[in-house]
C-alpha positions, 0 to 999 in steps of 0.5 A: 499500499504505497502512494506518493502525495505531491505537496505544495511546491511539488515536493513528494510525500512518501506515504505508507513507506519505510525510509532507510536512514538516520531519522533527522536526515530523513525528516529534513528531506521531507516537506515542511508542515506535511504531517498531522501527528508524530508518534516517537519512541526514541532510544531510552538510553538505559545505561545498563551495566553488564548483563541482567539475570533472573533468579534462575540464572537465565539471562534477561533479553534486555535492551543493549543494542548499539542504537540505545547507547550514548556516551553521555547525557549531553550527547543524548540531549543533543540527539533529542534536540536535533530530532525534536526540531526536525519533527516540529518542522514537519507538523502542520500548524494544528499537529501534535506529537506523542513521545513515549519513554522511561524514567531514564529518559522521559524527563530530559525529553520533556524539557527539550520538548518544551525548549523546542516550542511544543506545548504539553497537553497531557502526560499519560501514564501507561500502566503495564498489567503484566510488567517485568519483575525487578529480579535484583530486588533493589528497586521497585518493579518498574511497572509503567512508561510515561507518554507526553502528548504535546501540540506544535504550539500553544495556539494549535488546535490539535485533534482530540476525538473525546467521545471516541475515547470515552466510548472506548472506555465504556462511556466513562471519560478517558483518564490519563492512566492507561492499564494495558498489557505489554506485548507478548504472546501471539503479538510478540514478533519473533525472528527465525531463532525464536528471539524477539525481533525487536526488544521494545515492541509496543502493543497495538492496543497502545497505538490504537488508543492514541490514533483513534484519540488524536487523528482522523481517517486519512491523516498522515502519521510519522514514526521516526523510530519505526522499529517493528512497525507497530504505528504503521500496522495500526495506522493502515488498519484504522485508515491513516497513512503513515511514514516510517523511518528506520535505519536498521535493515532487520527491523525494516524487514520485519515491519514490511512483512507485518504491514503487508499482512495487515488488513485495512478496515472498511469505511463503516468500521473506521467511523468513531463517535464525535462530539456535537460541537464537532459536527457542521453548524446548521441554521434553522433558516436553512430548513426554511430556505430549502423548503424542508419547513415552510413559512406559516407552518406551525411547530409544536413543543415536544411536551405538547404544551406550546405552538409557534409559527415559522416566519420567512427569515427562520424566526418563530412567533408565538403570541407576542414572543418572537425570536430564534427556535432557542429564544422562543422556546425559552420564553414559553417555558420561562426558562433561562435557555432552551435547545430549540432543536430537541424542543420543537417538532413538526407534524406530517401525516399524523406523526410528530417528528423532531426538527433535529431529524431535518438538521441531521439530514443536512449534516449527512449531505455535508459530510458525504 
């Protein structure tokens, strides 16, 4: 599923492709302001000193790869400044970024992120339901990782699908502590020898929640540390475009196969719950202009106590009260406010029908 989109100025955006090379170099070669969301899982700089063993003397498959090793905090900080600067250039004005890390690096990355001009929206605790124990018994079990969600700037209006996340959470407002299992079992990708194909593979459930909550179908998501391709696989499944950057050939090979084996959901399945505020605004006058309701026709309150006549300009009149559907409804009920869309109904063929159904018809046309 590869496609290329031409941006302003003729520059091409390599959608649904994995780029080979250094993340900063590859990001700097992409068009400015071309990405809706960035998910970044940078090296954690774990600073491991020697091998780690379980009580039975078996060796723990820890993160000791060369890409996670930095000679000093100063070196790591420069690395963070460089990739965050490149990432911010790529974001659209209302774009946002998610960065995940552990106690080894997230506080340094967070400070660098703020210094770069990003505006922090939330920090989210990913609490692991099945964390790896602390085998040495010298510290608390490290049972969580921290994610920072930030917009490009303080003025950015980052996408936030509040109702969709609420629906994912069984109708309760989504909190900033997420209890999800680490990647294991059938989801954990193994190499030919049965070892982990990537030591820090993230669970798809984590990316599913991020992508559903902070992007829309058709958005472009960049992952500058692509690894085994979790971001790309979930993006494809959910109808988003992705750009991955990964310098390690072995990881690119794993990610390419994984994404090729991933099926995109059909259009209906991609739709999520939306806030009323996010829906297109429809004026009551549009119903009158389009002949869906006629001047002189009577509207009736849902409780059956009041009626009002429609005027040619989309206002109502009832006795001596004139005004919008909201103003007249409030005046008749003696209330400080009234949602006229749910208060008023019209009658057709003996049936009483809420005027909000006509508004929904117009909205459906606008979104088709």
